[in-house]
C-alpha positions as CSV (number, residue, x, y, z in Angstrom):
1,M,-52.4,-92.2,-0.9
2,S,-53.4,-88.7,-1.6
3,K,-57.2,-88.0,-1.6
4,L,-56.8,-86.2,-4.9
5,R,-58.1,-89.0,-7.0
6,I,-59.4,-87.1,-10.1
7,I,-57.0,-86.5,-13.0
8,V,-58.6,-84.2,-15.6
9,A,-57.6,-85.1,-19.1
10,L,-56.7,-82.0,-21.1
11,D,-57.4,-83.5,-24.5
12,F,-56.9,-80.3,-26.5
13,G,-54.8,-79.2,-29.4
14,S,-53.7,-75.8,-28.0
15,A,-52.7,-74.1,-24.8
16,A,-55.5,-71.6,-25.2
17,E,-58.2,-74.4,-25.2
18,A,-56.6,-76.2,-22.3
19,L,-56.2,-73.0,-20.1
20,K,-59.8,-72.0,-20.7
21,V,-60.7,-75.1,-18.8
22,V,-57.9,-75.1,-16.3
23,D,-58.7,-71.5,-15.2
24,Q,-62.0,-72.9,-14.0
25,L,-60.5,-75.7,-11.9
26,D,-58.9,-75.9,-8.5
27,P,-55.6,-77.7,-7.8
28,Q,-57.1,-78.7,-4.4
29,L,-59.7,-80.8,-6.2
30,C,-57.9,-82.4,-9.1
31,R,-54.7,-83.1,-11.0
32,L,-54.2,-82.7,-14.8
33,K,-53.1,-85.0,-17.6
34,I,-51.2,-83.8,-20.7
35,G,-51.1,-86.3,-23.5
36,M,-49.3,-86.5,-26.8
37,E,-51.4,-84.0,-28.8
38,L,-51.2,-81.2,-26.3
39,F,-47.5,-81.8,-25.4
40,T,-46.6,-81.9,-29.1
41,A,-48.4,-78.6,-29.7
42,T,-47.1,-76.7,-26.6
43,G,-44.0,-78.5,-25.4
44,P,-42.7,-78.3,-21.8
45,S,-43.7,-74.7,-21.3
46,L,-47.3,-75.5,-20.7
47,V,-46.4,-78.2,-18.2
48,E,-44.3,-75.7,-16.3
49,H,-47.1,-73.1,-16.4
50,L,-49.7,-75.5,-15.0
51,M,-47.4,-76.6,-12.2
52,S,-46.8,-72.9,-11.4
53,K,-50.6,-72.6,-10.9
54,G,-50.3,-75.4,-8.2
55,F,-51.4,-78.4,-10.3
56,D,-49.8,-81.8,-10.2
57,V,-49.3,-83.0,-13.8
58,F,-49.5,-86.5,-15.2
59,L,-47.4,-86.5,-18.5
60,D,-49.1,-89.2,-20.6
61,L,-46.6,-89.8,-23.4
62,K,-46.4,-93.6,-23.3
63,F,-42.7,-93.9,-24.0
64,H,-41.8,-97.1,-25.9
65,D,-38.3,-97.4,-27.4
66,I,-35.0,-99.0,-26.8
67,P,-34.1,-99.0,-23.0
68,T,-31.5,-96.2,-23.2
69,T,-33.7,-93.9,-25.1
70,V,-36.7,-94.5,-22.8
71,A,-34.5,-94.0,-19.7
72,R,-33.2,-90.6,-21.0
73,A,-36.8,-89.5,-21.9
74,C,-38.0,-90.5,-18.5
75,K,-35.2,-88.6,-16.8
76,A,-35.9,-85.5,-18.9
77,A,-39.7,-85.7,-18.1
78,S,-39.0,-86.2,-14.4
79,S,-36.7,-83.2,-14.4
80,L,-39.7,-81.0,-15.3
81,G,-41.1,-81.9,-11.9
82,V,-44.2,-83.8,-13.2
83,W,-46.1,-85.8,-10.6
84,M,-46.5,-88.9,-12.9
85,L,-45.4,-90.2,-16.3
86,N,-45.8,-93.4,-18.2
87,V,-44.2,-95.9,-20.5
88,H,-45.5,-98.9,-22.5
89,A,-45.2,-102.3,-20.7
90,L,-44.8,-104.0,-24.1
91,G,-41.3,-102.4,-24.2
92,G,-40.3,-105.4,-22.0
93,K,-38.3,-106.0,-18.9
94,R,-35.1,-104.3,-19.8
95,M,-36.9,-101.2,-20.9
96,L,-39.0,-101.0,-17.8
97,A,-36.0,-101.5,-15.6
98,A,-34.1,-98.8,-17.4
99,A,-37.0,-96.4,-16.9
100,R,-37.2,-97.3,-13.2
101,D,-33.5,-96.7,-12.8
102,A,-33.7,-93.3,-14.5
103,I,-36.2,-91.9,-11.9
104,P,-35.5,-92.0,-8.2
105,Q,-38.2,-93.8,-6.3
106,G,-40.2,-91.3,-4.2
107,S,-40.0,-88.6,-6.9
108,T,-42.1,-88.8,-10.1
109,K,-44.5,-91.7,-10.1
110,L,-43.7,-94.1,-13.0
111,I,-46.5,-96.2,-14.4
112,A,-47.0,-98.5,-17.4
113,V,-49.7,-98.9,-20.1
114,T,-50.5,-102.5,-20.5
115,L,-52.8,-102.8,-23.5
116,L,-54.5,-99.8,-25.1
117,T,-58.2,-100.0,-24.3
118,S,-59.0,-99.5,-28.0
119,M,-57.5,-102.9,-28.8
120,D,-59.8,-105.9,-29.3
121,Q,-59.0,-109.6,-29.9
122,N,-58.6,-109.1,-33.6
123,D,-55.9,-106.4,-33.0
124,L,-54.1,-108.8,-30.6
125,D,-54.2,-111.6,-33.2
126,D,-52.9,-109.2,-35.9
127,I,-49.7,-108.5,-33.9
128,G,-49.3,-112.0,-32.6
129,L,-50.1,-111.6,-29.0
130,R,-51.5,-114.8,-27.6
131,G,-54.2,-115.1,-25.0
132,R,-57.2,-113.1,-24.0
133,S,-56.8,-109.4,-23.4
134,D,-57.4,-109.8,-19.6
135,E,-54.6,-112.4,-19.4
136,I,-52.2,-110.2,-21.3
137,V,-53.0,-107.2,-19.1
138,E,-52.4,-109.3,-16.0
139,R,-49.0,-110.6,-17.3
140,L,-47.9,-107.0,-18.2
141,A,-49.1,-105.6,-14.9
142,Q,-47.2,-108.3,-13.0
143,L,-44.1,-107.5,-15.1
144,S,-44.4,-103.8,-14.3
145,H,-44.8,-104.6,-10.6
146,D,-41.7,-106.9,-10.7
147,C,-39.7,-104.1,-12.3
148,A,-40.7,-101.8,-9.3
149,L,-42.9,-99.5,-11.2
150,D,-45.5,-97.6,-9.2
151,G,-48.5,-98.8,-11.1
152,V,-50.3,-99.3,-14.4
153,V,-53.1,-97.8,-16.5
154,C,-56.0,-100.2,-16.6
155,S,-59.8,-100.3,-17.1
156,A,-62.0,-100.3,-14.0
157,L,-63.2,-103.8,-15.1
158,E,-59.6,-105.1,-14.7
159,A,-59.0,-103.3,-11.4
160,P,-60.4,-105.9,-9.0
161,S,-58.2,-108.7,-10.2
162,L,-55.1,-106.5,-10.5
163,R,-55.7,-105.1,-7.0
164,Q,-55.9,-108.6,-5.6
165,M,-52.8,-109.7,-7.5
166,L,-50.6,-106.7,-6.8
167,G,-51.6,-105.4,-3.4
168,S,-52.9,-102.1,-2.0
169,N,-49.9,-99.9,-2.7
170,F,-49.8,-100.5,-6.5
171,C,-51.4,-97.6,-8.4
172,L,-54.2,-98.4,-10.7
173,V,-55.0,-95.4,-13.0
174,T,-58.4,-95.8,-14.7
175,P,-59.7,-94.0,-17.8
176,G,-63.2,-94.4,-19.2
177,I,-65.0,-92.8,-16.3
178,R,-68.5,-91.3,-16.9
179,L,-71.0,-89.8,-14.5
180,A,-74.2,-91.7,-14.1
181,G,-76.6,-90.6,-16.9
182,N,-73.8,-89.2,-19.1
183,Q,-73.5,-90.3,-22.7
184,S,-70.7,-92.8,-23.3
185,D,-69.3,-90.9,-26.3
186,D,-66.8,-93.2,-28.0
187,Q,-66.0,-95.2,-24.9
188,K,-67.5,-98.7,-24.9
189,R,-66.4,-99.9,-21.4
190,I,-67.4,-97.2,-19.0
191,T,-67.7,-97.0,-15.3
192,T,-69.0,-94.5,-12.8
193,P,-66.4,-92.9,-10.4
194,R,-67.9,-94.6,-7.4
195,Q,-67.8,-98.1,-9.0
196,A,-64.2,-97.5,-10.2
197,I,-63.0,-96.7,-6.7
198,L,-64.9,-99.7,-5.3
199,N,-63.3,-101.9,-7.9
200,G,-59.9,-100.8,-6.6
201,S,-58.9,-97.9,-8.8
202,S,-56.4,-95.4,-7.3
203,Y,-56.9,-92.5,-9.7
204,L,-59.6,-91.7,-12.2
205,V,-58.8,-90.1,-15.5
206,I,-61.8,-88.0,-16.6
207,G,-62.0,-85.9,-19.7
208,R,-65.3,-84.7,-21.3
209,P,-67.6,-85.1,-18.2
210,I,-65.5,-82.3,-16.7
211,T,-63.9,-80.4,-19.6
212,Q,-67.1,-80.1,-21.6
213,A,-69.4,-79.5,-18.5
214,V,-71.1,-76.1,-18.3
215,D,-69.3,-75.7,-15.0
216,P,-66.1,-77.8,-14.8
217,L,-65.5,-76.9,-11.2
218,L,-68.9,-78.0,-10.2
219,A,-68.5,-81.3,-12.1
220,C,-65.2,-81.9,-10.3
221,Q,-66.9,-81.1,-6.9
222,Q,-69.7,-83.5,-7.6
223,I,-67.4,-86.3,-8.5
224,N,-65.3,-85.7,-5.4
225,A,-68.5,-85.9,-3.3
226,E,-69.5,-89.2,-4.9
227,I,-66.2,-90.9,-4.0
228,A,-65.6,-89.2,-0.7
229,G,-64.8,-91.7,2.1
230,L,-64.3,-94.7,-0.2
């Protein structure tokens, strides 16, 4: 596994805002995540521009549709040359398998979102999902593994059990990372970089602690130092 474990979340509404931060970062220290807001505002051109600067890009669009549509979307995203992309595990076995078939293994990494971290038990009851959230996450992660996906998005709190279940080669991509002493902002379940890696996380998705830092490069360097050797 690459030692580049930091994925900086570019949660911005324009290319100008994103590039203001990116221009202060180093592709030798981190990767970048483009989500729905930024991709909708800028399209593939920003993805290509960031890759031309040497950055690996995680395209976080959470595809969830009928199998054929998701397969075609994954193929199109992979053709951009992105390092990683994701789908929703709730799309089911046929959709996950179609997505896997659309992307040659060993090229773009394909991971699945299990449950959104914003969902609580009331949300699960509203949509008729039975069981506790951790049980549902485990079922969907196992399904993703069975469909030969490369990994899942999960919280660092879920990482220990998923790592034990699914082995050392399955990617666990963890949002909700904060530096010790940072404010939690709107995140309720937060973890430090060091604890997330010790819990079994493969990659850390980090937004504001880097993008809103006075010196984003220094923040990135400090986090890398904290997790070095783990």
